[in-house]
N, C-alpha and C positions, 0 to 999 in steps of 0.2 A: 584687078578684072574685079575683085569686089568693088571697090573706091569708085573704077569707072561707072560701072553699070548700077550702083546704087546711093551715089556719093555726090549728087548734083539734084535741084532745084528746079525745074520738074525731073522729074526719074529718067536715067536712058530705058530701065526696060518698064516696058509698061504695061506685063501684065503680072500681077498680084500675085497670082499660086511664083509663079519665079521670084518676083521681089524675098517673100515668105522665104523659099529657100535660100535666097544669100545671107540671108540674113539668119539662120537660119547654121549655115554655115561657121559666120564671124562670128554665134554664139559659140559652138562647134569645138573652134580653135583657141577659144581664148579660155575652157574648162580644163583643154587638152595643155597646152602650154602659157598658160599663167603667169611666168614670173620671164618667158620669149619675148613675148606680145612687146617691151617698156618702151623702144626703138620706134612703134605703127602708131600709139599716143594720138597723135591728130587728125590721120587718117584714120582709126574707129573713132574719134570725137566728130570728125564731121560724116560718116557712113550713118553714125544714133542719132547725128542732131536731123538727119532730111529721111529715115526713119519713126522718129518721134512724130515727123508730120503725115503718116501715111496714112492715106485712106483705109487702110485695109489694120481692121484693131487685132488683126494676130500679129500680122508684122510689130507693131507699137510695143504690144506684153512680150514679145520677142525682146526686144532694146531693151525697155525694162526690164529688165531680166542681167542683159547682160550687165546692163550698169553697174547688177549688184556686186553683179563676179567682177566686174573691173574694179570697186569700193574695198574689195576684199584683200586682193588680188596683186593690184599696182594702186597700192594710198596713192604714194612720193609722187605717180603718175598723174594722177588727179588734184592732185596740192601746186602741180607745177604754175608756175607763174606766165602768162600770156604777154599780160604786156601791164603797161604803169597809165593809169589815168590818172588827170587833172583832175582835183574838186575845194570848197569850200576846207576844208581841215590837207587841203593837198595833196601829192602824190602819194596813192591807192595800188598799191596790187591787184590785178585779176586774174584768177585762176581759174585753173578747167574745170573745176564740178560748178564752181558760181555758173559763168557759160551754160554745164548740162545743166545749171538744175532753173534757168530761165528756159532754155529750149524743152525740158518739163511740164511748161504751164500747162500750154492747151493740152496734154495727155490729161491732165491732172482735170479737166470742166468737159473729159468725155464723156458720151452718150450710152456707157454699157458700164457699168456698176462692175463688173470685172476688170476692164481696162486700169478704172480709177484705183482699183483695190491694188492692184499692182504699182500703177505711177507711185501710190502713196510706198509706199514702200523701196523702193531705186528714190524718192527723195531721204526717205530718210537717213539710207546708207551717204547718200550724196554728202549732206549738213556732219554725218559722224566724221567727213572725209578732213573737215579742216580743224586748226587754231582758234582759231577767232572770225566770228561767222554774223560777227554784229549787221556787217551789207546785207548777207545773202536771207536772214532774220527780217531786217525791214522792209524789205526786196516781197516778200512772200506776207506780207501785213498788210503791207501800202501805206508803213508810216511815211509823212515826212514831215515835220520843223512847224510845226502850227503860225513861228513867225518867217520863214525863210516864205515870199509868194513870188514861184518861175517869170522870169518877165515877158515873156509869150503870152502869160493872160492882160494884159494892160492892151496887146494888138492883136486887134481882129482878125486882122487879113494879114494873118501868121512873120514870121522871122523867119531869118538866112541860117542859116543854119551850116558849115561844111560846103557854104555855098547855092545851095540850095532853099530856099524857101521850102518853107513846112506850118499849116498849116494847122490851127487849133483842132480841125475835125478830123484832120490826118494825124494825126498819135495818136501812139498808144493807148488807152484805156491801162489805169493803173487794177486791179482786183486782191483785195484780203481774200489770199486760196485758203490760208488756216477759217478762216468762217467760211468758205465753200465747201470748204471739206469738213468741220465742225458739224454741220447745218443739210448734211448726202442724205438723201434720204434713203440709200443703201443703207440697211449695218454693220452688212460687211466694212464696207467703206471707214466707217465710224468707228467701227474696232481697228481697223489698221491704226485710224489716226489716231488715236488714242493710244495705242500701243509708241505710236510711232513718237507721240511727246512726249509720254512720261520718257524714253529710249535719249531721248534731247533732254531731259532735265536731269534727266541721273549719271548720265556717261559723255555729257560732253565736255572738251576744256572749260571752256567759258560760261558754263552755262549758271553760275551765278550773274552775269553779266541780259542773259534773256527769262530768268524765271517768273518778274512782272510780266513779259510779252504774253509767255506762253500758259504761266495759272490760267488763266480767264479760262481756259478755250478746254481746259484740263478739270477744273468744275463745270461747265459748262453739258460735261457729258454725262452731269450729276441730275439735271433735267432730263435724260432722254424718255418716248414714250416707251423703249422697249425694257420693261425690267432687266433684261442680262447684261443693258449697255452700260446700266445702271454700278450694277455690281463690277462690270469691265469698270469702269472709273473710278468707286472706290480702292478697289485693290490696288487699282496706278500710285491714287494719292498714298494711299498703305507704305508701297515699294519705294514712291518718292517721298514720305515720314522716314524707312528707312536707311535709306541713306542723307535724308538731312542729319541723323543723329547719327549717324558712323565718318558725320563731316567734320575735319579737320581744322578748317576757316573757318568756323561758325561765328557770332558777334557774340559777346562777353555775359552779355544780357538770362542768350542760350544756353553756354556751357558752361552759367552759374545754375542755371533751372536743370540740365540731366544732371551735376554732380550733386544737386539736391536729390537728384528721386531716385538715384545710381546709389550715392554711398552711402545717406545721412538716412533716404525715408522723410523729408521735411514736407510737407505740406497747410496751405495757408487753411482758414475759415472757404475764400470764397474754394479754394483746389476741393477740400470736403465735400462743398458744395455741388457742385459738379457732380464732383464721382458721385453722391447718395442720389442724382436728381437723374443721370443715365443708367441708378442700380433702381427706381422707381417707377419712370415713367415710358414707355414707349413710344417711338418715333418710327417714323415714316422710313421704310425698307429706298436704300440698304442700307441707314442707317442703325442696324441692327444690333449693334455692338460700338462702344465707346473709342470714338480712333483713335487711334496709339501716337502718345506725345510727339512725333518726330511731327506728323502732319502736322497737328496743331500749331506748332510753331512756324512752317510754313505756311499756313494763312494767314495766319494773323501778323505776320511780321510786310503782306501784303491790303492785309486788312486797309489802315488808316488811306488807301490808295482806289479800291475799290469798289469803299461803302458810299464816296460822295455823287457819282455819278448815277450808283441804283437807288443812291432814296431822292434823284432828281426822277432817274426813270419810274419810280411808285407809281408818281404822280402825273407820268403821258396822259394826253390824249388818247393813245393808240390802246386798245383793254389788252391784247393782247403783251405789247407792256410793258404794261403793270402787272400782269402774271407770270410774267418770264420774273421782272424783278422781287416779284415778290418770294419766288421761291429760291434766284440765286441767294438770297436774304438769309431768307431760314438754314440753309446750307452755309456758307457763310456762318452766321449762328452756332452753329454746331460744333462747329472743329474754332472757334474762335474762342465759343463759353463766355464767361468773365470776361476775358476781356476786349471785349462786344461794350463795356460800360461807359469806353472815353465818346462811344455815338449812337448813345444811347438815348441823347436827346434828341440830338438830327430826330434817327430811325422813329420813335414814340411819337414827334412832329408828323413826319408822315403818314406811318400807320393810322393818322386822327383823319388826314384827309382825306386818307385814299379808304375809309369805311366810313365818311364822310359821305364819297362821291357816290360811294360802291351805293347804300340801301338810300339814295333821293331815285338812282340808274332803276334800281329794286322795286323802285314804285313805280314805272312806266312798264313794269313788266318786261327787261332787258336778261334771260335768260342767263349770260352769259355775268352777268353781276354776282350771282349769289354763288359762283363758282371761284371769282375773284376773289369774293366775302371769306371765302372759305380760308384761302389760300393766306390774307393777310392776317385773320385771327391766328391759325397758325403758325405764322412768322409772332405773331405777341407775346399767342403763350408761351413759345422761345425763349423770349425775349427774359420772359418773365423766369424763369426758367433759373437764371447764372445773375439776372442782374439784380441789385439789393434793391427793396421799396422804396430807401431813399433818396433813389438816385430820381426817380420819374414824379412821385408821389406829388411834391412844389408845377410841378409844369399842368396833369390832373383835373388834382381837386378842387385848383380854385371853376375850372370848367364846369366838373361837376354840382358844385354846390351856388352859380347862377350868379359868378361875381365879378365873370369878365363878359363883355358884349356879345354870348355867339345867340343864334338864335339855337332852334328846340332840338334842330337837327344832329348838332355840333355838339348839343350834350348830350345825346344819343348817343355819337359817336367818342366819347369821349368813354362815357360809362361800359360801352360795349369794349373800347380799351382797355379797361379799368378793371373788370371783369372778368379778360381774357390773362392779362399780363392774371391778376390773384390766379387763376385758376395754373397757370407753370410754377407756382411761389412757393416756395419750402414754406412749410407753416412753421419751423421757427424761425424765419423769417419777416413771414409776412401776421405772425403775434402779436411784435411789440407795435403793429403799425394800424392794425385794428378797431384799437377806439380812433383812431382819426378820422377813416374807412367810415365806421359804422354815424360818426356826427355829420359826415361828409354827406352818406348819403340821407340823413334825417333832416335837410332843409327846408325851411315852409315856401316855399316856392315850389316846390311838387306837391303838396296841400294843398296849392292857387291851381295848382295847373289842368289842365281841362283836357289834355292829349294820354289818352290810354296810351302809345309808343314810349314815356319816357316812366310814366312807371310803371313799364314793366321790363323793360329799361337795368330800373330800381331793384323793382325784388330778382330778378335776375342775376344782381349786381350780389344782393344779400343773402342769394342764399350759395352761387358760388363763394364767400365768405367763409362761410359758413361748412362746408362739404368740403374744402381745402383747408382750413385751423387743425377742424376736427374738436379731440375729445381739449385739443391746446388753450381754445378758444377759452377766454377769461371769461365765468358767467357773468356777467353782467353785460357784458359786449353779445354775448348772448341772449339774452332777455330785449337788450332795446334793438335786436336784427327782425326776433318777434311779434314787437312791438310795431315795426315800420311795416313786416310783410301784412298780420295783420288789419292792418290800419286801411292799408293800402286796398286785402281785399272789405274791407268796408264803404271803400271808397266803390270800387266794383258795382257792390252792390244797388252805391244808392245811385246807379249814374245806369242803371236795369238788368246788368247782369246778375241774375239773383240763383242763376245754377251756377250747380258749380258740374266742367264738364269733367267725362271721364278722364283719367292720363292717359298721355298715350306716351311713346319712347320720347327716350331726349337725342333720338341721333341725327334730331337734324334743326340745335338751336335756334340758326335763323330765325324757322317757318315763325317763331312767335317775335319780331316785327311789324307787326302791322295795329291797324286802328282799332280793334274789336274790344269790351272788356272781356266780354268771355277770355276770350285771353292772356288779359290779366289776371283773371281767378284759375286757371287754368298752372298760370305760374306759379302763382302767390300759392301757389296748394302743394309742389314741388318744390317750394325752396319751403313750406312746413317741414316738407318730410326732409330737406336734407342738415334743416338746424336739428333737430330731431334725433336725425343718425347722428351726429357729434358728442351726443350725450350716449349715443348710443341705445337711442327708442327707440320703437314707430311710430307715426303721429300721431293714432294715438291717446296712444298710454302718455307719452311725453304733454297733447292737449291738459288729460286727464289730471297731472301734477300744474300745471301751469297755472290752472279754468282761474285761479284767482285772484293771481296776478296779472294775467292779459285779462283777466273783465275791466282792472283798475286801471287799465294804463289804455283802453282804449276807451273808456267814459272822453277826455279828452280829443283825443281822433275824431267822436262819432258828431261831438259836436262844435271840429272844425269844420 
């Protein structure tokens, strides 16, 4: 009776209320007789496929609930091979649960959030039934081989398939359903989606084969607009890391590192620096604590595949794409830590280009450029926390000195990147490179420039260098920085900015990137305070001690 009244399209039963009662009866039978319905799986599948296309949302929700119960009680029945299809790789079996996943696609895109949430639960249960889920996962993410083009794309008039002419506009459009769920408007659906992903990545039999395809969607949850969703994504990554640490089939590098940490407590200098950076610096939520070792291993094992695409999108023509790329790279850098060194050069180059573009857009009054610039500078600061300065210094210092054929905008962008990298760097690492940085900041072209923007960036970088190094800064480098800052202040005075404005808070340092000499006076005054703070003195007391030396060093600057 159920098969007759509910197992056809269109349904024999016209009333929505009766169709809902029929599905409820089926659900009651499945819940009361879970072990005795194996012989009726074909009929039940037909009824559920029709119910998943019903216009009544309650019918679809009840059908999804029945699917979850079947996955628990009739696991072998869901794995049954229904047919064998011929593919490029040979003959492949098609299982019942794979057909059920295809029938569930329309419900995933339903307009009601409650229906989509239940559909996510049933989708997660269906995929857990299989042992080899490569075809199902590739179908969900709409993956296809990049070097294979279907023959029908060469014929606008269509091709014959099974004796029937099929035109291109009549074919079903493929969608990335995981991307649709990851960007769903409902926080409840996104939360259910994150739980489903971590279940797949920790419990699937062939989870190693899908780690690269599923990990980006899980990491994308860290960029959610809702703080709770970011916490859920972080906890999911921690759970994935715990599973990775307990895996017996890890690669040899991860096994050795786990053994070193657990049995010997061995830590490399880079690891010691990373641990110290997490203790001394605060990061954006949900990274209120350092991620566990297993989750860091999972991300760094896949970072080399994710990085090129994100670096390329960091300079995309769409501002939102650039913003999302910078945010994702920031979270990946927090997971990879010093393992980001291999791609540090490419990332720093992309950051410099992005900052150059954002600074140019700020001059045109683009309101989104400032927000993007903050994210990119936060990424640069994070890179500076874990990467040794000897890696990126050869790339930035020639541009800072003006040795390359670049305009003032590129030099300002390079100096801004250098300042952000110095802000995140460890004082012990930065101390050995302070002399080289100071000499690069004191290049002749700075004194010849009549643009206050370049001088402002130099003064900010000098102040940040002194602030980061603190009392470990060599006295000769501290005196050299003071001479540079005072010389720039004299230069601003010579161009008419003879009144030093009152100091403001340094909450928004990007506001100092403008064309006024008065701003240079303010930045120089703050930089002097930073230099004085490196010896734990106030600016007046420090200048009183350095007055004679300052006057002697300023005379050549004044003559220039």
